[in-house]
Residue frames as qw, qx, qy, qz and C-alpha x, y, z in Angstrom:
[[0.048, -0.233, -0.761, 0.603, 105.15, 35.12, -18.21],
 [0.216, -0.520, -0.593, -0.575, 101.45, 35.80, -18.03],
 [0.176, -0.169, 0.409, -0.879, 99.26, 37.95, -15.72],
 [0.437, -0.352, -0.750, -0.351, 96.22, 36.58, -13.99],
 [0.354, -0.416, 0.344, -0.764, 93.79, 37.04, -11.10],
 [0.118, -0.045, -0.970, 0.209, 93.01, 34.32, -8.62],
 [0.525, -0.224, -0.204, -0.795, 89.25, 33.68, -8.67],
 [0.878, -0.272, -0.046, -0.391, 88.88, 30.46, -6.80],
 [0.414, -0.441, 0.790, -0.105, 90.30, 27.22, -5.14],
 [0.713, 0.186, -0.577, -0.352, 90.43, 23.92, -6.85],
 [0.631, -0.351, 0.610, -0.327, 89.64, 20.88, -4.46],
 [0.632, 0.307, -0.667, -0.248, 90.80, 17.48, -5.41],
 [0.862, -0.372, 0.220, -0.264, 89.90, 14.19, -3.72],
 [0.900, -0.090, 0.252, 0.344, 93.11, 12.60, -5.48],
 [0.232, 0.915, -0.283, -0.169, 96.28, 13.98, -6.76],
 [0.793, 0.428, -0.339, 0.271, 99.40, 12.71, -8.40],
 [0.751, -0.423, -0.232, 0.450, 102.20, 12.12, -5.72],
 [0.483, 0.104, 0.005, 0.869, 104.22, 15.09, -7.03],
 [0.146, -0.583, -0.214, -0.770, 101.25, 17.39, -6.41],
 [0.605, -0.560, -0.540, 0.169, 100.86, 16.46, -2.62],
 [0.407, -0.584, -0.215, 0.668, 100.91, 19.52, -0.40],
 [0.169, 0.001, 0.317, 0.933, 100.60, 21.81, -3.48],
 [0.297, 0.578, 0.489, -0.582, 97.54, 24.17, -3.57],
 [0.303, 0.328, 0.666, 0.598, 95.64, 24.47, -6.82],
 [0.123, 0.561, 0.298, -0.763, 94.02, 27.73, -7.79],
 [0.449, 0.655, 0.560, 0.236, 91.64, 28.82, -10.41],
 [0.260, -0.494, 0.109, 0.822, 93.15, 31.85, -12.30],
 [0.449, 0.823, 0.333, -0.106, 91.50, 34.33, -14.74],
 [0.585, 0.039, 0.228, 0.777, 94.19, 35.27, -17.35],
 [0.035, 0.907, 0.248, -0.338, 94.51, 39.04, -17.77],
 [0.627, 0.589, 0.063, 0.506, 96.10, 41.26, -20.40],
 [0.472, 0.068, -0.270, 0.836, 98.60, 44.19, -19.51],
 [0.245, -0.421, -0.043, -0.872, 95.60, 46.54, -18.77],
 [0.163, 0.007, 0.846, -0.508, 94.34, 43.88, -16.23],
 [0.703, 0.158, -0.055, -0.691, 91.28, 43.16, -18.49],
 [0.737, -0.022, 0.661, -0.141, 89.98, 39.54, -18.55],
 [0.453, 0.473, -0.606, -0.451, 91.09, 37.38, -21.52],
 [0.468, 0.162, -0.863, -0.104, 90.29, 33.81, -22.37],
 [0.789, -0.442, -0.323, -0.280, 88.84, 31.26, -20.00],
 [0.477, -0.719, 0.450, -0.230, 89.98, 30.54, -16.42],
 [0.711, 0.335, -0.610, 0.103, 92.82, 28.07, -15.93],
 [0.832, -0.549, -0.056, 0.051, 94.09, 25.84, -13.03],
 [0.414, 0.690, -0.444, 0.395, 97.56, 26.71, -11.74],
 [0.757, -0.262, -0.448, 0.398, 99.87, 25.34, -8.98],
 [0.183, -0.941, 0.016, -0.283, 100.51, 27.81, -6.23],
 [0.753, 0.064, -0.361, 0.546, 104.11, 28.28, -5.07],
 [0.205, 0.342, -0.185, 0.898, 103.61, 31.73, -3.38],
 [0.092, -0.423, -0.732, 0.526, 100.55, 31.37, -1.12],
 [0.110, -0.145, -0.309, -0.934, 98.33, 33.53, -3.29],
 [0.194, 0.378, 0.775, -0.467, 94.83, 34.25, -2.25],
 [0.280, 0.697, 0.648, 0.125, 91.48, 35.12, -3.77],
 [0.120, 0.978, 0.157, -0.074, 91.67, 38.45, -5.77],
 [0.423, -0.633, 0.390, 0.518, 95.47, 38.57, -5.84],
 [0.624, 0.738, -0.200, -0.164, 96.94, 39.60, -9.16],
 [0.700, -0.411, 0.536, 0.231, 99.79, 36.98, -10.01],
 [0.474, 0.635, -0.500, -0.350, 102.20, 35.99, -12.78],
 [0.852, -0.104, 0.501, -0.107, 102.34, 32.56, -13.85],
 [0.125, 0.536, -0.717, -0.429, 104.35, 30.41, -16.31],
 [0.914, 0.209, 0.163, -0.309, 103.32, 27.49, -18.53],
 [0.753, 0.499, -0.428, 0.034, 105.15, 24.60, -20.23],
 [0.798, 0.041, -0.465, 0.381, 108.28, 23.16, -18.89],
 [0.124, 0.436, -0.326, 0.830, 108.99, 26.22, -16.79],
 [0.657, -0.456, -0.032, -0.599, 105.76, 25.60, -14.87],
 [0.942, -0.194, -0.270, 0.036, 107.11, 22.17, -13.73],
 [0.589, 0.274, -0.363, 0.668, 110.49, 23.67, -12.79],
 [0.195, -0.608, 0.112, -0.761, 108.71, 26.10, -10.40],
 [0.853, -0.426, -0.092, -0.287, 107.79, 23.25, -8.05],
 [0.357, -0.688, 0.628, -0.065, 110.16, 21.71, -5.65],
 [0.644, -0.020, 0.741, 0.191, 109.78, 18.28, -7.17],
 [0.226, 0.559, -0.341, -0.721, 110.50, 19.41, -10.73],
 [0.120, 0.014, -0.912, -0.393, 109.49, 16.02, -12.23],
 [0.273, 0.410, 0.687, -0.534, 105.73, 16.65, -12.29],
 [0.326, 0.424, 0.729, 0.428, 102.92, 17.14, -14.80],
 [0.027, -0.699, -0.290, 0.653, 102.17, 20.87, -14.08],
 [0.441, 0.595, 0.422, 0.523, 101.01, 22.96, -17.10],
 [0.038, 0.784, 0.017, 0.619, 100.80, 26.27, -15.14],
 [0.613, -0.416, -0.467, 0.483, 102.49, 27.43, -11.95],
 [0.114, -0.968, -0.105, -0.197, 102.04, 30.73, -10.20],
 [0.727, 0.138, -0.262, 0.620, 105.55, 32.23, -9.74],
 [0.275, -0.044, -0.314, 0.908, 104.73, 35.52, -7.93],
 [0.007, -0.787, -0.587, 0.190, 102.29, 38.08, -6.72],
 [0.366, 0.485, 0.214, 0.764, 102.04, 41.35, -8.48],
 [0.224, -0.513, -0.378, 0.737, 102.23, 44.56, -6.38],
 [0.207, 0.763, 0.038, -0.611, 101.79, 47.11, -9.30],
 [0.648, 0.306, 0.537, 0.444, 101.61, 47.25, -13.05],
 [0.009, -0.717, 0.096, 0.690, 102.97, 50.27, -14.92],
 [0.636, 0.468, 0.521, 0.324, 102.38, 50.82, -18.64],
 [0.224, -0.433, 0.195, 0.851, 104.45, 53.39, -20.36],
 [0.478, 0.730, 0.457, -0.173, 102.56, 55.44, -22.91]]
């Protein structure tokens, strides 16, 4: 699982049938210290996340399984909203 921060919405004029009624969000990947890493990515939203929410997401086949219709082309799916991050020192 990976951490990210929702930074925007993605608007589509056309979607594949398996993505109908699925919100797409722009997510900035974060490390465990909540610092930005890499480029923003697009993820399917299964938890009704909003702008500035810290979320955890999954990629690969697990991303597709996170949606109700598991036969889909999703590369990334948001699985939950993060309440708190604790790092042991």
